[in-house]
N, C-alpha and C positions, 0 to 999 in steps of 0.2 A: 771732730772726734765725738762719738756718742757718749751718753752718760755711762753706759755699761763699760765702754772702753776706758773711760776716765776712772771709774771705780777699780777696774782691773789694774790700771797703772798705779793708783794709790796703794792697792793691795800689795803689789810687788815691792814698793818702797817700804811699806810697813814690815813685810816679811824680811827684807834686808836689815832693817833696823832691829827687829826682834832677834835675828840671827847674830848680829853684832853684840847685842845686849847679853845673849846667851854665852857668847865666847868671853865677854868681860867677866861674867860670873864664874866661868870655868877657870879663867886666868887668876882671878882673885882667890878661888879655892886652892889653887896650887901655891899661892903665896902666903897662905895662912900658916901659922898664926901671926906672922909679922905685920900683915896689913888688915888686921881685924877691925880697925877703926873705919875702914871703907865699906864694910858689909852693908850698912843701911843705905848708903847712897847708891851703890851698885845695884842692890836688890830693888830699890824703888824705881830706878831707871828701867830695869828689866820688867818689873811688874807693869809699869805704864805702857811699855812697848807691846807686851803681850795682851794687855787689856784692849788697847787700840786695835791690834790685829784681830782679836776675837770679835770686836764690834764690827770691824770692816768685813769679816767673813760673813757675819749675819746679814749685814746690809747688802753685800754682793749676792748672797743666796736669795734674798727677797727680791732683788732686782731681776735676777735671772729667772725666777719663778713667775714674775709678773709678765714676762714677755711671751 
């Protein structure tokens, strides 16, 4: 498997993880105010997932442009 294919595979995994985190935020919002104590943990998880996804998008774009 080439480096570019490996990056694309990692990107798909991160997209899935970010999508899951987004749904967890959505579900939490529906359960407010009763689950307000979970806001920080769920938000931090989503923030990390989207930050990693953003970094991977930049890395993938750089790799694609290099070819």
